[in-house]
N, C-alpha and C positions, 0 to 999 in steps of 0.2 A: 373609641373602644371597639375592639373586634367583636363581631357577633359570634358567639360560640354555641354550637348545638351539640349537646351531649345526649347520646342515645344509649341506653342500656338495653340491649336486645339479647334475647335468647334465641338461637337458631331455630326457626320454625315454631317458636313458642314452646320449645321442648319441655321447659320446667312446668308449664301449665297443664300439659296433658299426660305426663308420665313421671311419676316419682322416681322410677328406676333410671331415667335418662339424666345424665349429668349435663350441666350447662356448659356446653363446649366452647361457646364463643361470646365474648362481651365486646361490643363494638362501640367506639367513641369517635364522633365525627366533629371536625372543627373547620370553620369557614374562614378563608382568607378575606380580609377586608376589601370592599368594593369589587367583589367578584362573585361568581357562582362556583368557585373552585373550593373543594374540601380536601382535607387529609383525614383519613379515618384509620384509627387503630383497630386491629383485629387480634384478639387474644385467643389463642388455641394452643396447640402443642408448641408452636413457636410464635413469637410476636411478629406481626406483619403490619405494614402500612399500605393503604390503598389511596390512590389519587382519584378524585371524582370531579366530574363537571355536572353539577346538579345531581340527578340520580344515576347518571351514567358512570360506570367504572371505567377508568382510563388505564390504570396499571396497578398491579399488586406486587409488592416486594416483601421478601421474607428476611428478617434479621436472623442470621444463622446462629449467632452467639451473643446476642444482646437481649437481656431479659429484665423486665422491671414491672412493678405494679403501679408505677407512677403514671400520671396522665400528662398529656401535652399542656404546656403553658405558653402564654404569649411571650415572644421575645422582643428585645428592644428595637429591632429593625422591622417589625411588622409581621414576622413569621411566627412559627411555633417551634418549641423545643421540648425535648424529653431527656431525662437523665436516669441513669441507674445508680447514681451516687458518686460514680467515678468518671463515667463517660457521658458526654452530651451530644445529642444529634439535633441539628436545627434544620427546619424546612422553611424555605423562602420561595414565595411565588415571584418568579422573574417576569413572566409574561402571561397575559390572558387576553386574547383578542385577535382580530384579523391582522396578519402581517403582510405588508406590501411586498409583492414579488413572489408570494407563495400561493396566493389565491385561497388561503385557508385560515381558519381560526386555529390558533396555536396556544396550547397550555404548556408552560415551562416552569419546572420546579427544581430548585437547587437543594441538594441534600448534603449536609456538611458535618464532619467531625473535625474540629480544629485542634484536638489534642489526643492523638493516639500514642499512648505511653509505650516505652520500650518494652518489647516482649509480647505486647498485645497484637492480635491480628483480627480485627473486626471483619466480618464477611456478610455481604448483602447479596441475596440471590433472586434472580429473575427466571420465571418459567419460560422455557423456549417454546412451549405449546407445540411441540413437534407433531407434524402431520396436519396441522391447521395453519400455523404461522411460519413464514419463511424469514430468514435472517441474512443480512448482507454486511459488507465491510469487514472490520476486524483485521487480523494480521495476515501479511503475505505468508504462504505456507508451501512446503515442498509437496505434500499431498493436499492440493488446494481444492477441496470439495466446494461445490456451489449449488444451492445456497449453503451458508456456512454453519447451519445448525448441526451438521454431522461432525464437525470438528471435535477433537478430544484434547483437553488440556488439564494438567494436574499441577496446582500451585505454580503456575507458569508466570515467570517474571516478564512484565510487558515492556520490553525494550528491544529495539532492533538488534538482532544477534544472528550468528551463523546457524545456530540450531534451527532446523525446520525451514531454512531459507527465509527467515523473518527479516527481510531487508527493509520493508516498508509497512507501516501500520500505525494508524492513528488510534487513540483510545476512544474509539467510536464504533457503535453498533447500531444498525438500522433494521427495522423489520417491516413486513408487508402490511401490518396493521396501522402503520403511520407513526410508530414510536421510535425515538432514538435515545440512546444512552451515550453519555460523554463523560469521561473521567478527567479531571484537571491534572495538569502536568506535574504539579508538586506533590502528587500522591504517589508513594512507593507501591505501585500497583502490581498485584498478582491476580491471575484469573484461574478459575476452575470452570470447566465446561464438560459435561457428560462424564466426569470422573467418578470414581467410586464414592458413593454417598451423595453425589450431586447429579445423578442421571437426569437428563431432560432439563437441566438448569444451566444458566450462565451466572457465575458468581464473581463479584469483585471483592478483593480484600486488600488491606494495606498493612505492611509491617516494615520496620526499619531493619532490614536484613539484606545481605548481599544478593544481587549485584548493586543494590542501593547502599547508602552509607549506614552501616549498623550502629554508628555512634550517635545517631540522632535520638534524643531522649523524648521528643514529642513531635510526632509526624502529623501530617494532615491527610484526611480521607474525604475528598469532595467529588461528587459526581452530579450530573444533571439528567433529568428525565423530561423529555419533551414529546408532545403528542399533537399531530396534525391530522388532516382528513385522510391522507394516504402517504405512502412512502416517498413519493416524489416531492410533495409539499414539505414533508418533514426534512428531507435532505436539503432542499433549498433554504429552509430556515437554519439548518446546521451550517451551511456555507456562510450565511450572513452572520451567524453568531459565534462560530468556533473555527471552522475549517479555513475560511478565507478563500481567496482566489489569486491566480497568478497575476503578476504586474506586467508581464510581457510574454512572448512566446518564442520557441526555438527557431532556428534557422530554416528557411523554406527549402533550400537545396537538400538538406538532410531528410526532408519529407518527400521531396519529389524523386530523388534518385537514391540508389542503395548505398549504405555504408559497406565497405569491404574490409573485413578484419582478418588479420593473420592467425588469430588464436585457435579456432577449432581445427583448422586445416593443418597448420604448421606447429602448433603449441609453442615451445620455447626454441624451436629450430629456425630462428630468423637471423638473417644478415643482409648485407647490401645486395648480394646477388639474388637471394630469395625474394626480396622486396621488388626488385626490378623485374624479375621474371613474373611475379604475381601480377604486377601492374600491366605488363605486356599481354598476359593471358586474358585479362579483363577486356582490354581493347581489341585484341585479335578476335575475340568471340562476340564482339558487337554490343557490349553492355555499357550503360552509363554509370556514373559514380557521383556520390556526394563527397566522398573522401576515402582515403586508404588509411587504415588504422594499424600502426605498428604496435603489436602487443608484447607479451612477456619476453624477458631476457635480452633487452637492448642495453642495459646499464653495465657499467664497470663492476658494480656490486649493488645489491639491493639497498636503495636509499641514496646512492651517489648522485643521481640525476645527471650523469655524464655518460655519453655513448662509449661503449667498449670499442677501442680502435681496431682490434683484430676481427671484429664483426662489421663495424661501420667506420672505415678509415677516413672517409670524407663525407660527413653527414650533410653538410650544407650543399655539396654538389649533388648528393642523392635527392634531397628535397627540391632543389632547383630543377633537376631533370624530371622529377615526378610532376611538378607544377607545369612544366613545359608540355607534358603529355595530357594535361587537363585535370590532374588530381590535386586535391588539397591533402595535407598530411597531418594526421593526429597521432597522439602517443599515449600509451597506457601508463598511468601514474597510480601510485599507492602511497599511504602515509607512514610506511615503516622504514626503519634503518636496521639492517642486520649487524650484529656485533662485529663480524669479520670485515665489514666495510669501515675499516679502522679510522681513517682520517675524519670522515664526516660523522661517524658515531662519537668519537672523542670530542669533536667540536660541539655537536648538539648537546652532549652530556655536560660538557664544561659550561655551556651557556644556560643550562637549566631548562632545555627545550623538550626533554623527554617526559612522558607521563611516568610518575613514580607511584609505587604503592606506599602504604603508611609506614613501612619499614625502610623506605628510601631506595628500593630496588626498581629498576626500569625493565627488568626481564619479563618478556612475554613471548608469544609464539604466534605465527601465522602460517599459511599454507606453503610458503617458500622458506621456512626455517624449521629448526628443531626446537624443542622446549628450551626456554631461557636463552635462546640464541638471537633474539631480536628485541627491538624497542619500537615504540610508536610515538610520534610527535604529539605534543600537547597543544591542540588547537584552541583550548580554552584560554590560552595566553595570547594577547595581541601581538607581542613581539615574535612569537612563533608563526603566526599567520603572515606577518610581513616578511619574515625570513624565507618561508616556504614559497610565498608568492614571487619574491624577487628571483629565486632560483629557477622557477618555472618560466618567468619572463626572459631569463637568459637563454633558455632553450628556444624560445620563440625568436628572439632577436639574433642569436648567433647561429642557430641550427636550422632555422626556417620552418619550425613546427607551427602549424596553424591553430591547433587547439588540442584538447586532452580528453581522454576517457579516464575517469577517476573511479578507482576500485575501492572496495572495503568501506570503512566508516562505521560498521556496527560495533557495539560495546564489547563483543566477544574478545576483540583483539587488545583491549586494555589490560594492564596488569590487574590481577584480582585485588579488589579493595583499593581503587586508585584515589590519588589526591588530585582534585580538579579545582579550577578557578571558576568564579562566576560572580555575578552582581547580587544575586539573591542570597538569602540566609540558608536555603536548602538546595545545594547544587547536586543534581543527579547525573549519572552517566549520560543521560539524554543531552546534557549540555555539550558533551564532546561530539556527539553525532551532529548536532545542529551547527556547531562552530566549524567543523570540518566542511560540511556541505556548503555552508554560506561562504566560506573562504574560497572554495574552488569555483563556485557559481559565478564569481566575479570575472572569470575568464570569458564569459560571453555566451552567445546563443548556440554555439556548437558543442557546449559541454554536456557530458552525460555522467550521472552518478547512479549508484545502486542502493543507497540507503537513504532513509528520509523519515522524519517525524517532526511535524510542525514547520515544514518548509514549503508549504503549498504556494507561497507567494513567488517562488523563484521561477524565472522564465527559461527553464532548462529541461532537457529530457531526463526522466528517471527510468533506468533500465531494469527490466525484470531480471531477477537473480538467475544464474546459469541453469538452463534446463538440460535434462539428459535426453539422449536420442532414443526415446521410447514413445509409445503411443498413449499409455494410460494415465491413471491417477498417480503413478509412481514418478512424479516430476516430469511427465511426458507431455505430448502435444496438447492434450485436452486442458492441462493446467496452464498452458500459455493463455488460453481464453479466460479462464477463471481468475488468474492472477491479474490480467489486464482489467477485468471488470472491478475487482477488488480495489485496485489502485485508483481507478476513476472515481469510485464511491468513497475513497478516502481523501479526495480532493486533488489528486495528481492526474490531470487529463493528458499530459504530454508523456505518454508511455513509449519507451523504446523496447520493442519486443526482443527477446533473445535471438541468437543466430539461427537462421533458417536450417532446420534439420537437427537442432540441438548442438551440444558441444562434443559429442562423440567420446565421452568419458568411458573408462573401463574397457577400452579397445572395442567399443561398439558404435562405429559411425553409422549414420543413417543410410538405409538403402534408398533406391530410386523412389519408391512409393511414399515412404515417410518424408523424404526431402520435398517432393512436390506437394503433398497434402499440407506440409508445414508452411510452404510458400503461399499456398492458397489461403490458409488461415490468416496469414500476415497481410494480405492485400488491402483490407479495409481497416487495418490498424494504422497508426500514424507514420510508421517508417518501416523500411526493409533493411535487414542486416545480413549480408552474405559472409560466409567464411568457407564452408564446404561449397564447391562450385558445380554448376550444372554440367560443364564439359568433362567432368570426371565420371559421368554416367554414360550418356549417349546423346545422339543428335535430337531424339525426341524430347529428352529432358531439357536441352538447350532451347528448343522451340517453345515448349510449354512455359518454361521459365521466362522467356522474353515476352510472351503474351501477357502473363500475369504481372510482370514487372511494369509493363506498359499500362495495364489496367490500373495499377496503383498510381502511376504518374498521371494518368488521365483524371483521376479524382483528387489530385493535389489541391486544385482551387477550392474544392469543398472542404477538404481537411483544414486548409488555412483559414477558411471562413469560420470553421468550428473552433480553431485555436483562438481567433479573435473574439468569438462569443464567450469562450471560457475566461478570457481576460475581463470581459465586461460583466459577466453574470456568475462565473464559477461553475457553469454547467459542464457535465462530463462530455468528452469527445466520443468515447466508446462506452455508452451505458449498457446495462442489461436490457433485455427485450421488454421488460415490464415498464421501462421509463416512459414509453408512449401509451401505455395502458396500465396504469398503476393498480387498478382493481381487478385485472385479469389474472385469475388464480393459475391458469395454465402458464401464462407468460412468466409469472413469478418463479416458477420452478425450472425454467429452461436454463441450461448451463452450456450448451454446445452451439448456440447462436448468439449473436450480439448485434448491436446497432452501431452505425456510424452516423452520429447526429440523430435526427429524428426521421430520416428519410431513406436510409439504406439498411437492409437486413442482410447480414452475412450468415450463411449456414454451411460452413466448410465441413467436409468429410473428415472425421477424426477417429475412425475405426479402421483397423487394418483389413485389407481385402474386400472392402465394401465399395460398390459402384452405384449405389442409390441410397437415398435417405429420406426420412420424413421431415417436413419443414412446417413449423407453426407460424402463421401470420396473424398478428393481432388486428384489432379493428382498423379499418382503412381500406383504400384501394391500392393494390400492389401489382406492379408489372414485373414479370419474369425477366431477370437481367440477361438471360441467355435465349430469350425468345420474345414473342409478342403477346403471350397470354396475360390477362389481367384477372386478378382474384379479389374478391371482397372478403375481408376478414371480419370477425375471427374465423379462421379455417385452418384445418390441417391439409397440407399437400402431401399425399402419401406416395412413397416410392419415386421421389424426384430423381431422374436419371443423372448420375454423376460419375461418368467414366474418369479416368485419371487426368484428363486434360480439362476438366470442368469444375468450376467453383459455383455452387448454388448461391445465388443472391437475388434480392428483390429490391425494386426501387419504387418509392411512393409515386403514384400518379400525380403529375403536376410538379415534380421535383425540378428545381433549377440549380445548376452547378454553382453559379456565382451569386 
């Protein structure tokens, strides 16, 4: 029998000393069996629950729209539950004790509603404790603030989507107090953060509404709260319990030498002659390569997966010639078929291979179509996965393509209210994201994708969604760093940064300064990806670019060492600065520096017109990467000189490359 401790408390004994004071809070505390972990109900303006270890408060959560005078009662599985007569919430102690590999005692509680009726939207809220506590992880964002407590979301459906560049995001939030929150995949999750009425809060809610299946009559709402000694220990436990780790790592040549893409420089203006000229420019200017990627507008029509002969008359000859020059060749691929790509559209439609809505229409839209002028393949069907795979293998076998860059994958591109297949009883659009990504990942370690959720096990690069050629928080250079840290703390350590200098959208290509600062920010990330080229600026740009491209190549052995560590332990390759000093409150707030492993601190210049910057070094002995000075952290290095040819970075004393 569980030991139950019921305390009827009046805050500060208010009812004893003042008749005029109302009893504002009645607290009820219940102890989980064989532990010193309690769940306490707090009754005030809104019902709250508090998780406690002994007398220490671990986390308090507010039920935004659940009210009852009932008490907790023991449940059949050893936890506690409470009901308002219609809805039941159950608390289960999953873990209490030291967890191997974390170096920490961990308290882990599961909070579950197994029956959220149609039309209901229960909402539970967590205080962000802004100004004291920092938050990390969450969704990839266009304005990607870091730490993430500054983000603002209103009834925000939590699925990878085009809106806000939400390509990658786990249902996972971590804070500097050592707490993490994780929402299970079968929950039709919406979030509110800093929205009207929820200022300073992060709220989870669940409702059977689009983009989820609105026909579900009884949904689940299940999340987990775990508490460890600090954020690093909590994250290690999350990796063990929820996020998982990769089963292998990407291709080493893609790490060592740059990817050269046609996209930002040429956009859709590509053909045989452009590709040959691009390759020759790369060689003539003395740069190495991992591969040359042929991007948009090579197909007969979108979805055909055949080369347009008036652009590429002899594709196999082209790829053979490129390989003779030392290039591998990759190709841009998407999951769409435009309606005017008649033959393949009719074939796919006749075979039942297109995603349909509940009215039987496959009409959708993407960035290379008008409204209702395209369809998307249904990767939730095994026969579609096989058909698509075989068509890509033909490109490899007959056209000499080495691998592929896979675009899209987010739920935005599905018809509204789609019909999807799946093994479970509650299939969400997330199924389509995962099935697409897992299908294309089978093409090996040169693959790159841009969307992900619950696919941390795949040994492939995940690309940051397109950045604009800007400096600031408006999808500019600074967000390259913050998006990379977010992806690492969501369990995706193999990050392919976006193209150096951004994409040049809105007829705003990068200038020389932005191009070089972007390259420097990339150096200690896993890979370099050029499209805009140094020789389109001047000789100084070529020289500086060669130096930094070589610096990245020089550290490839260490990057590969970290890749292998990620496979073994799930640890990030590029964590935020606090990873090596989890209790350092200054490090917790740093957004414009990052780590490579535990031993390299990169502090690139990310502000326009700046030739010096302040650098923070956490605890440890750190050698200046551009000199011989050694510093003992924690310390601020003020006004570190950083002219246009200089990337500020520091190496831990005693560091070994291999």
